[in-house]
Steps between C-alpha positions, in 0.01 A plus 500: 500500500257216551241678292749557221589130499134405480437724200805361325374144553153576365631671190762233426461350155424127497729268309334296226577141608637328806778244539270264688440417863811277521717805443321702763260698279134539582318478161216738587760776552569491126283639224431197280419244774288759679294589193446127437368458855280808458355368174431160654321656796296736283394230251415252777286744696315644201428158350382364833266795545376459143407140582288614794343792312404288200185352661390858564515563124770763544759587234861421579587869534313503833732233638804683367401831656417338835822299485702816443331671794568201726869509410530868589485702822126432536558140612825304477702819472425582863763240586834681492706182455287404199540839335874528557561143385262456205432856384797711616507855373799446272311222316186702429653679203584165334149372569343812354719495189396141425137587579510799266657287226223243540244779498652640182442176310162440663377837374636400161270195517210724605562703186495177300157419645350825376408508133517860383279418201223381731535812710457713188183306416353572842156647449360821645325306777825362643672834452227682692504248784879512515502880509249509785675211677823701506368854550269437797748299713782737402294790629419297812870434551572869470238570766647238734848642444387828665388309809817292520728797438336688786530204739778246447671607176585861568872441449478420125470718191133554438503518118660161431309351797169611351579343162625172653186467711280562198685239293498246786124536539416479129724219382373154395731198501453358151692168554318426827164586345567266206586220744181552704282509189662187359462303823138609543424414135392857431767593249280443195172615652364846426625630834841338454552637151399847608717479812806400296445784254455755776794363700729514195424869451531557875839330501642723228358813662634396839853472361469844342384648832772318688762635260367848578515429872859374473601808305346725767664311787864543396756687705476797266136587444550826314242538222770504232651173628160332517420623151826358362431166665152482350616614155779244496251235610268590213793494257596156630146371437507639146837338428376166633192498278655656189845342491516202738160344431568439127824326596319274745234426238776387265644281775158350581432426132830312476376254764313209345233290668661160491854599594648640819571872508861572410725574794624825346143636498449409866832665587408810301165527677641462851768756419225730380315462831812599693578788264145634523511476879832685511369772269194581709712497814739740326212728413385509862208260471521159666666224296187285510328740258750419228461124551120527499497708182743263328266209573205704377646559152589136431248343256261257664431303180706191439711293736763762588322665796406162646856373463633803687261446789585130512870582526473719808165467676579212737842632598368851562165414656627225730838635614542871434154650533445375858818688591321822410219417743761420764677831438164677523412312819829605661386861456150433636457542874140434597596598853537859386119513497475503877255775588125537472563771246710263290233229499237759419704619204542137388122455498461832318752410230347155440147643490591780261696262276208256474225759468689715251596218265178300527266798479690666217493182295140420596366841401677501166395141426133561579514818294612288204205263551677223689280289727531626863618164631761476228596862561562446873696183418709699255567759770618233744727349236650837414588548867752215477845605612818296504858522389446819300368669815807389694723639227335839532528495879861383504607769254326755721671358811844497337462861385386621839147581388340247738611469862496175695147523639344616174681224314369236743144634468513490122646146493219375723248677278637322193495168683143543622353614167660209314398249767131591485477502119447128442249441785296805399496406133392144586221635721376771263535355154422150386462497122186318398542213261189397311598231251241395249301199624555176319377146544756278328745465785597137434569271206227248590230754411674638193282590203652362178391814315698735722870561513702348780685748721797386708729702725847344517750632753878477465782576741768536235635368172529148642119472501450629146561183290270290720220756491526544124505125435210447741303772323574347161366169628186673627437691179310218334365521144163662560426827330433676827786716629731439792592818686815469705588764758858473624582656836869532581519505880771724643567580862485869584841557654650804667707565190452819303482303175182327619333838543626611159331195347177561687497866396483391137205277579196455287198701609259210552473484876811318619875522441505339156709585203550366149463801274675465169766740383628535854789341682260272684371340179848362443482293812585143410189350656272747322682445172476121529124496555428770243697300245305187588171688467595624152594149382197322646126548509518609863430857607779579746524799730815513714485706818715551807387529862742651750391444858614382839459127557248575776246648259611379158196270494278808483652596165454147368140464615403851389650438157310173466177676592565793265585275208219255590727198479381145557831385646819624667814292446774549760853359498600285796727695734781247449696411189647162414872430516684259275477225763119521502480674837330836537665813633330817617547804278313749717305388810265796469339351191360215707305750709380663178374165366323420826324835509396477136343160569301661777389820327493414127183600311538200268660159479872467583770259387853467637762374255778276630732538204734217406541622146168530319609421145865546593701807597416691180187603318350224282369585153124435457560220248741328737274487804476141618396452861353210691265646757344305786210596728498324837132504598359417845194727497399840620492850348878540484541173313222599260688823428815299423291280270354803322849639441614163371211491254596844379859382444374192316368726225859556390603245235835440667367408842383162625281500810478207741237521776553266794221464752617354832244297696511328836586135444380402848132575436485508124312765314199516726637764734586804299349742743688801616636504848287561802707707739435604853453873464663709770506873550864553408554717194786397277822692558683328219544811293633723770872584479572360845362152433756227529531271199432193712184625662278264300275519196188711513180418323195714433187296568236751602195478277626182333228302322666162466237353273517795265881482496484131404259574216722779369803267504311239301374764256852630437635152436203415280603783267835325456335167423248659267767693311698180443196321362395779262846582361737222402793738474417625847504143625862467395601831660299465821516181705316422820549232762382423850755364744414337831764567763536448871721799586435810287825684558724207423290430192537858378877497551529161332299622200708817476828307519423210268283655232655718236315828560630849422236692696282378786181686594362453852249676721585665831230282662345754732185286495642147499320173460473268798765279345755785497408643840540169680866482394590853614505438874873430527633717218709805587500736204801700392315722254141514621406758235541225236249268662580137583573376149687807378711478815576135432594571137778739603700183563833491309399160361238670283631633169183652358391859553195531723211744488292517820151646458262676736157566355335827585211457740294804598377324813859488628573871461398559860795283604278244667741212518553231753815307572486125468721379781629157580226280632218737405412355163213257502306312239164631393274195525 
């Protein structure tokens, strides 16, 4: 009787909601509160693990798989109270239904990622590599299936088991591979392009093989039943491409670029996903095949596909998809591998999976004249497993094709092969970058006969008017050209849409895009700069870089080197509010700016934007700016002066050069600072540096006499130009001001004088006058240098451009911190 009561309790259906604890109900005994708790636990654990795996350069799927395993009987599930309270048996069906629903829409997004037109264009090389990359590991999986069936899997049907093992060994996780390639900046390299082409073909073939495996693993495996399942599946594919795809093309064409997609079209599409899933389930193939195929037939041109992904990707990827990993983890019992035989079979399966996939791909790649190092890298990339592998294994487990121990072995194999992919690729393949050498890396050495090349970076539309107006002021009236390269900086997120953007990247070495006649060319930032380029005499090339904040500077510096620019202009990481204060838009951009200052191959300027020319683009005839150069001396100040002279060529710009001198000792001491040189190397540009750690100045190899002569020579050009050209004398004014405290003088000049733009140097090599007043200053933004930092004050209304001149002698990062009390006069 007791046993009967126990069975009745376990099988009891849970009510949906509780009446609350005050009425005696325990919420976790009801379906809705329990699933909420389960989702919270799953999301918390997987996201926490993802945080710890990120420094190891691992994709998020690793954290999700490990999190699912930890939640199951392998770890936390060993606690009976935990399992009966959080994951009772009667709640598992609800968890799995939600997980399968999330999986249904995730596979729909996977279908949206694959462009069938690109797959059709795949050349014979990728086809050959894909064929070998599937055939060899499939055959290896078949061979392993004999060993497993004779040892630990003798209780399953051999035919379906053989096919499932072959599919599990040969599959490549396309979404995970795209993520790894994007994060390693390999997506647009030769290896990355080939890997994506091969993986796309592999993905389609894997789904075909899996459909065959599912058909063979049904309860009724008579040849006639299997044949009917396959024939109906083929008929379904034909109907989708012949009848449904034209309808979806019509829907996609009805969606315009500048308007949101109509709700009825979104509703129709989601209903189509559910209907396709139901149809394939009705046929006897898993419902995910219908959702995947429905995503595959939707046109990728235009905004419709992107709008669909935007509607569902966060909700599915953040909440529902982790439930699938949890449901998979609840089925995974690592403890079932408890014998020496089990561990030996685990090693065998992992070895065969790696050798089969890597060798098959390597042999085919070398046969098609791929470099051996690239071929082995391609093999490692193709061995990436992930969610798709778990789908195959879970279907096999649910259909009784894989027993508990075999399932655990295969899950660990998928985890291991994915985990080693990134480290192996980083160790084996480092694409060589050999930019053309160039000498004009700063404005001060610019040849008037050559065009000026500037790389301007933007974070979003808010930076566009300032950059355009600044460019217009820099254009001048000379006949030489100004080439402007615009780099839209975007953070590479975990979202599927980011990968979709990167996949449509330009093939010039990094994740860039701006091709015309594509959806990307309609981007507002691209359109704004292309319009400006057409209306002005400036050659404009908009581009987009999609990277993590940690290595975004590599894209910026590599682009500057490739395009042989003389200057990089970066926006300040804060934007101004209406009250004059600055607020942070994205803290990661500060790290990007600091790293660019350290690694840039040319001069760098950081723009503190307070409305250069206003909040809208200014017409060329209406440009009217008052520009000031605050000059103390040194290479950075000379770069600011050179930029000011370039701006002064524009008829609408008036330039005022103010040279600040020490009033205490007159003009006789204009030497650069003599600093006690220690052995400490500057850590200013490292992410962990605190903003108040002090200014850092590079002084190694400083020839103070030569620096003084170069300052005088630069200023003499201003004086000479005024004397030779009367019109220039009216546009360019020069004055020397003797002050006692340089920072107060700069702030006073910025507050009281009516300037629109102020140009200052970063002062890495300061004069003695400046250095002697730095002892008690505690910088807030050390990357701006002492004067740029001071000009962030809300009392200043002008925009500020802080310059750092390129210096080849500083590329070895030989910099020394000037600390309080360590500055001394050079007498």
